[in-house]
C-alpha positions in Angstrom: 20.6 13.2 -51.4 20.3 12.3 -55.1 17.9 9.5 -55.9 19.4 6.3 -57.4 17.2 6.8 -60.5 18.6 10.3 -61.1 21.6 9.8 -63.5 24.1 11.8 -65.5 24.4 10.4 -68.9 27.9 10.1 -70.4 28.2 9.2 -74.1 31.5 7.3 -74.8 34.2 6.7 -72.2 37.4 7.0 -74.3 40.7 5.5 -73.5 41.4 4.7 -69.9 44.9 6.2 -69.9 43.6 9.6 -71.1 40.1 9.8 -69.8 39.5 7.7 -66.6 40.2 10.7 -64.3 37.3 12.6 -66.0 34.8 9.8 -65.6 35.9 9.2 -62.0 35.5 12.8 -61.0 32.2 13.2 -62.8 30.9 10.2 -60.9 32.0 11.8 -57.6 29.6 14.7 -58.5 26.6 12.6 -59.6 25.6 9.0 -60.4 26.8 8.2 -64.0 25.0 6.1 -66.6 27.3 5.2 -69.5 26.4 4.6 -73.1 29.4 3.0 -74.8 30.3 0.7 -77.7 31.7 -2.1 -75.5 31.0 -3.8 -72.2 32.6 -1.6 -69.5 35.8 -2.9 -67.7 37.8 -0.2 -66.0 34.7 2.0 -66.1 32.6 -0.2 -63.8 33.7 1.3 -60.5 32.6 4.8 -61.7 29.2 4.1 -63.2 25.8 3.2 -61.8 24.7 1.5 -64.9 25.4 1.2 -68.6 24.0 0.3 -72.1 26.2 -1.1 -74.9 25.3 0.3 -78.3 27.4 0.8 -81.5 28.3 4.5 -81.5 29.2 4.7 -85.2 27.4 2.9 -88.0 30.3 2.6 -90.5 28.1 0.8 -93.1 26.0 3.9 -93.5 28.9 6.2 -92.9 27.0 8.2 -90.2 27.0 8.1 -86.4 24.3 5.6 -85.3 22.2 8.4 -83.8 18.9 6.6 -84.2 20.1 3.7 -82.1 21.7 6.0 -79.5 18.6 8.0 -79.2 16.5 4.9 -78.9 18.8 3.7 -76.1 18.4 7.1 -74.4 14.6 6.7 -74.5 15.0 3.3 -72.8 17.1 4.8 -70.1 14.7 7.7 -69.6 11.8 5.2 -69.1 13.5 3.8 -66.0 15.6 6.8 -64.7 15.4 10.5 -64.6 18.2 11.8 -66.8 19.5 14.9 -65.1 22.2 15.8 -67.7 24.2 14.6 -70.6 27.8 15.2 -71.8 30.7 13.7 -73.6 34.4 14.4 -73.9 34.7 12.4 -77.2 35.2 14.7 -80.2 33.3 12.4 -82.5 30.2 12.5 -80.2 29.8 16.1 -79.3 27.1 16.8 -81.8 25.2 13.6 -80.8 25.4 14.6 -77.1 24.2 18.1 -77.9 21.3 16.7 -79.9 20.3 14.4 -77.0 20.5 17.4 -74.5 18.4 19.5 -76.9 15.7 16.8 -77.3 15.5 16.2 -73.6 15.5 19.9 -72.7 18.7 19.6 -70.7 21.4 22.2 -70.2 24.2 22.1 -72.8 25.2 23.2 -76.2 22.6 23.2 -79.0 23.2 20.8 -81.9 23.8 23.9 -84.1 26.3 25.3 -81.6 28.2 22.0 -81.4 28.3 21.7 -85.2 29.6 25.3 -85.5 32.5 24.1 -83.4 32.9 20.7 -84.9 32.9 21.8 -88.5 36.1 23.9 -89.0 34.7 25.6 -92.1 31.6 26.8 -90.2 33.9 28.0 -87.4 35.9 30.1 -89.8 32.8 31.5 -91.5 31.1 32.5 -88.2 34.3 34.1 -86.7 34.9 36.0 -89.9 31.3 37.3 -89.9 31.8 38.4 -86.3 34.7 40.6 -87.4 37.3 38.6 -85.5 40.9 38.4 -87.0 41.0 35.4 -89.2 43.3 33.9 -91.9 42.1 33.9 -95.5 40.5 30.5 -96.1 38.6 28.3 -98.5 37.0 24.9 -98.4 37.7 22.3 -101.1 36.5 18.7 -101.6 38.5 17.8 -104.7 42.0 18.5 -105.9 40.6 20.5 -108.7 38.6 22.7 -106.3 41.7 23.1 -104.1 43.9 24.2 -106.9 41.4 26.8 -107.9 41.0 28.1 -104.3 44.7 28.1 -103.6 45.2 31.4 -105.6 42.8 33.3 -103.3 44.5 31.9 -100.1 48.1 32.3 -101.2 51.3 30.6 -100.2 52.5 29.6 -97.7 49.2 28.1 -96.4 48.0 25.4 -94.0 45.8 22.5 -95.1 43.6 20.8 -92.5 40.8 18.2 -92.6 37.4 19.7 -92.0 36.5 17.7 -88.9 39.6 16.2 -87.3 41.3 17.1 -84.0 44.8 16.9 -82.4 46.4 18.5 -85.5 45.9 15.2 -87.4 46.4 15.7 -91.1 47.4 19.4 -90.7 50.3 20.4 -92.9 52.0 23.6 -94.0 52.5 24.0 -97.8 55.1 26.6 -98.9 54.7 26.5 -102.7 52.5 25.0 -105.5 55.0 22.2 -106.2 54.1 20.5 -102.9 50.4 21.4 -103.0 48.9 18.3 -104.7 50.6 15.8 -102.4 49.7 17.8 -99.3 46.1 18.1 -100.2 45.8 14.4 -100.9 47.4 13.6 -97.5 45.1 16.0 -95.6 42.0 14.7 -97.4 43.0 11.1 -96.6 43.6 12.0 -93.0 40.1 13.5 -92.8 38.5 10.0 -93.1 39.7 8.8 -89.8 37.2 10.5 -87.5 33.4 11.0 -87.4 31.8 10.0 -90.7 29.6 13.2 -90.4 32.7 15.3 -91.1 34.6 13.1 -93.5 35.7 14.8 -96.7 36.6 18.4 -97.3 39.9 20.2 -96.6 40.2 23.7 -95.3 42.9 25.9 -97.0 44.1 28.6 -94.6 46.6 31.5 -94.9 49.7 30.5 -92.9 50.0 32.7 -89.7 52.9 32.5 -87.3 53.2 33.0 -83.6 53.1 31.1 -80.3 50.0 28.9 -79.7 48.0 28.2 -76.6 44.9 26.3 -75.7 42.2 27.4 -73.3 39.8 25.1 -71.5 36.9 27.3 -70.5 33.2 27.3 -69.5 30.1 29.0 -70.8 27.1 29.4 -68.6 24.0 30.7 -70.5 26.4 32.4 -72.9 28.8 33.9 -70.4 32.3 32.6 -71.0 35.2 32.2 -68.5 38.6 30.6 -69.0 39.7 27.9 -66.6 43.0 26.4 -67.7 45.5 27.9 -70.2 48.1 25.6 -71.8 51.2 26.6 -73.9 51.5 24.1 -76.8 54.6 22.7 -78.3 54.6 21.3 -81.8 57.1 19.5 -84.0 57.8 17.6 -87.2 57.4 20.6 -89.5 55.8 21.1 -92.0 53.3 19.1 -89.9 51.9 20.2 -86.5 52.3 17.2 -84.3 51.6 18.2 -80.7 54.6 17.2 -78.6 53.8 18.8 -75.2 51.8 21.2 -73.1 52.4 23.3 -70.0 49.8 24.8 -67.7 50.7 27.6 -65.3 48.0 28.5 -62.7 49.4 32.1 -62.5 49.6 32.6 -66.3 49.0 36.3 -66.9 47.2 35.5 -70.2 44.2 34.3 -68.2 43.4 37.9 -67.5 44.7 39.4 -70.7 41.9 41.8 -71.9 42.4 41.3 -75.6 42.5 37.5 -75.3 39.4 37.5 -73.2 37.6 39.7 -75.7 38.5 37.4 -78.6 37.5 34.2 -76.6 34.1 35.7 -75.5 33.3 37.0 -79.0 34.2 33.7 -80.6 32.0 31.7 -78.3 29.1 34.2 -78.9 29.6 33.9 -82.6 29.6 30.1 -82.4 26.4 30.1 -80.3 28.0 28.3 -77.4 25.4 28.6 -74.7 26.2 26.3 -71.8 29.1 23.8 -71.8 32.9 23.3 -71.7 35.2 24.1 -74.6 38.8 23.7 -75.6 39.9 26.7 -77.7 43.2 26.9 -79.6 44.6 30.4 -80.2 47.6 31.7 -82.2 49.2 34.9 -81.2 50.0 36.6 -84.6 51.0 40.0 -85.8 47.2 40.7 -86.1 46.7 39.8 -82.4 45.1 36.6 -81.0 43.5 34.5 -83.7 41.2 31.6 -82.9 42.5 28.4 -84.6 39.5 26.3 -83.5 37.0 25.8 -80.8 36.3 22.2 -79.7 33.0 21.5 -77.9 34.6 19.4 -75.2 37.5 19.2 -72.8 41.0 19.2 -74.2 42.9 16.0 -75.0 46.5 15.0 -74.3 45.8 15.1 -70.5 45.7 18.9 -70.7 42.7 19.0 -68.3 44.6 16.8 -65.9 47.5 19.3 -66.0 45.0 22.0 -65.2 43.8 20.1 -62.2 47.4 19.5 -61.0 48.2 23.2 -61.5 45.0 24.8 -60.0 43.2 22.0 -58.0 40.0 22.6 -60.1 38.5 19.2 -61.2 37.6 19.4 -64.9 35.4 16.3 -64.6 33.4 17.9 -61.9 33.1 21.1 -63.8 31.8 19.3 -66.9 29.3 17.4 -64.7 28.1 20.6 -63.0 27.5 22.3 -66.4 25.6 19.3 -67.7 23.4 19.3 -64.6 22.7 23.0 -64.9 24.8 24.1 -61.9 27.3 26.9 -61.9 30.7 25.2 -61.3 33.1 26.3 -58.6 36.2 27.7 -60.4 38.1 28.7 -57.3 41.8 27.5 -57.5 43.1 25.5 -54.5 46.6 24.9 -56.0 49.0 27.4 -57.5 51.8 25.8 -59.5 52.8 24.7 -63.0 52.3 21.3 -64.6 53.4 20.0 -67.9 53.4 16.9 -70.2 56.0 15.9 -72.8 55.5 13.1 -75.3 58.5 11.0 -76.5 58.6 10.3 -80.3 60.9 7.9 -82.1 63.7 9.3 -84.3 62.1 7.6 -87.4 59.5 5.0 -88.4 60.1 1.9 -86.3 58.8 -1.2 -84.6 59.0 -1.0 -80.8 61.1 -3.6 -79.0 61.0 -2.1 -75.5 60.4 1.2 -73.7 61.8 2.2 -70.3 60.9 5.4 -68.3 62.5 7.0 -65.3 61.1 6.5 -61.8 59.4 9.6 -60.3 61.7 9.2 -57.3 64.8 9.8 -59.5 64.2 13.2 -60.9 62.9 16.4 -59.3 59.3 17.3 -60.0 58.7 14.1 -62.0 55.1 13.1 -61.1 54.4 10.4 -63.7 56.3 8.6 -66.5 54.4 6.1 -68.6 55.3 3.9 -71.6 52.5 3.9 -74.1 53.7 1.7 -76.9 53.8 -2.0 -76.2 56.4 -4.3 -77.8 55.6 -4.9 -81.5 53.9 -1.5 -82.0 54.6 0.1 -85.3 55.3 3.9 -84.9 55.1 6.0 -88.1 55.8 9.7 -88.1 53.8 12.2 -90.1 52.6 12.0 -92.8 52.6 8.2 -92.6 51.1 8.3 -89.1 50.1 10.6 -86.3 50.4 10.6 -82.5 53.1 8.0 -82.7 54.4 8.4 -79.2 56.2 5.7 -77.2 56.0 7.4 -73.7 55.1 10.5 -71.8 56.3 12.3 -68.7 54.4 14.7 -66.4 56.3 17.2 -64.2 55.2 19.9 -61.8 57.2 22.9 -60.7 56.7 26.3 -59.0 57.0 28.2 -62.3 57.0 27.7 -66.1 60.8 27.7 -66.9 61.5 25.2 -64.1 58.7 23.0 -65.4 60.1 23.1 -69.0 63.6 22.2 -67.7 62.3 19.2 -65.7 60.2 17.9 -68.7 63.4 18.1 -70.8 65.4 16.1 -68.3 62.6 13.5 -67.8 62.1 13.0 -71.5 65.9 12.6 -72.0 65.7 9.8 -69.4 63.2 7.7 -71.5 64.6 4.9 -73.5 63.3 3.3 -76.7 64.7 0.1 -78.2 63.4 -0.4 -81.8 64.0 -1.7 -85.3 63.6 0.6 -88.3 60.7 0.3 -90.6 60.9 0.8 -94.4 
């Protein structure tokens, strides 16, 4: 039996709607000690203890690592820290640094940074000989204009350190370039201050896109969940839905596995869980990015519904130095679809269908309260007013059920200028 003083350190708890299931399942695996920016509320049933500390020091424009590390030392004086992890994109390098300093399993700080910094990712994968788009990094409009000639049109601009496709835009010709660069650069200032500034210019490549949540144990990578991604609002890449099929044949595709394993080796991912986005192009599977954390948008929850494998327990096991059990106990398909407004608006009311009224509808949730301003790209991102989750025996049936459930959501709104 684990001693009370033996704790798993979790840095940042995230939003309850999207992350509570991870914290709860990690706590089922091991007593959790939470470091977060505010007093816990919904987190309390899942944690043994906590410390409140500012996670970001916005005055100095850097994560407040000194204060976080000092807090970790205080915790270590009273408890044995058995492992540390985070599912917060802004904190992955901080968590890796803590694990490294304490000699715990996990990514190295360098490995986490190679994933977090999209320019370092591209450079490492190119050096490893993996198929990659032509790319360049620019911090100013003048630098970007000069680099654009080597990348060529059409191209994709993306902030150096953001996630969830925030600030990512396709540019088809020089006439639209200046405005697109300014938008992408501005969007890059909404995340971790360590990665503010800098826009990656990439050759535009086409093809279906997937994401893979997988695990690495001492450098050996295995996929766990594979989601097919839906995007909208071109020329932007807003993520509108995901579908996970437990029996997806891509999970055993030799070329995809080779690319995933080679990419993780090139990025020095030793032990940990990652969320990798892959585009299937004419050149074969191309890695879009590797995130040193579990996926967002409830993708890991879809994976659990589809396979029965608990992503929170897997993450906890990896942090504790255990080899996680990746044996599926379910074999079905699960998907999520997000509802977006037709234009920029202020929400008056949202209604969603009851799970008892539609086949396969597991959950339908309004996520934009009355008075919320929803602005579509490029004025805003992730401006969703509801989501629906459906399960089905196969992928086509799941897509059909998601479409029916999304059509049954209702938004009453007033337009914004």
